[in-house]
C-alpha positions, -999 to +999 in steps of 0.1 A: -074+813-332-067+779-347-085+771-380-088+736-394-096+727-430-132+716-432-135+678-431-146+662-464-137+693-485-115+684-515-106+703-547-136+686-563-162+696-537-188+718-552-188+750-531-200+785-538-173+809-549-176+829-517-166+799-496-137+789-519-124+825-516-122+822-478-107+787-480-081+798-505-071+827-482-068+803-453-046+779-474-023+809-482-020+815-444-037+849-445-054+860-413-084+882-406-081+916-423-054+904-447-062+898-484-099+905-480-103+877-455-134+884-434-136+885-396-130+854-375-167+848-369-173+850-407-144+826-413-158+801-388-192+804-405-177+797-439-158+767-426-191+753-411-209+759-444-181+742-464-184+711-442-222+710-447-217+713-485-190+685-484-213+663-464-242+669-488-219+661-518-207+629-502-243+618-494-253+623-530-225+601-543-234+572-521-245+539-536-282+532-535-294+508-509-330+495-504-334+517-473-322+548-493-346+540-522-375+537-497-366+571-482-364+588-516-397+570-526-414+584-495-402+619-502-413+617-538-447+603-529-453+631-504-450+655-534-467+636-563-487+608-547-487+572-557-474+579-592-441+586-574-435+548-570-438+544-608-414+573-614-389+557-590-392+522-607-387+537-642-357+557-630-341+527-613-345+506-645-325+532-665-296+538-641-262+524-648-245+502-622-234+510-596-264+532-591-257+564-571-281+587-553-272+617-575-281+598-607-314+587-592-323+622-581-313+636-616-336+610-633-365+618-610-360+655-614-362+652-651-398+638-647-411+666-624-424+700-631-406+730-614-430+732-584-429+695-579-391+695-581-389+722-555-412+703-532-392+672-537-360+690-529-375+703-498-387+669-487-352+654-493-336+681-472-362+678-444-356+640-443-318+645-443-313+626-475-294+655-492 
């Protein structure tokens, strides 16, 4: 079975330890059953998950555009109502240039209660923003 390194995954990609363990074993050239490497199907699953994490990390580091701000606003307003627009505007005023999605999401998250933050995260994932 041919295994390829997941696209977008670098040393700086935030991944759960369990995925890095599999990727490290692959980098060392170990095969299924060696060095604690799981079965081929589990390795394929880990590679797919690693690509998903890498894609999510890349999306969060993208520069903000008007379209992206509108998408985040819609997700936030679905959770907190019209006050979401004010939260977005305040957060944007405080962001350093170049403004990144991850910085905007951190600023918004700091203004939300735990349940609102969870709903907001769910909205972002549902809309494919993160």
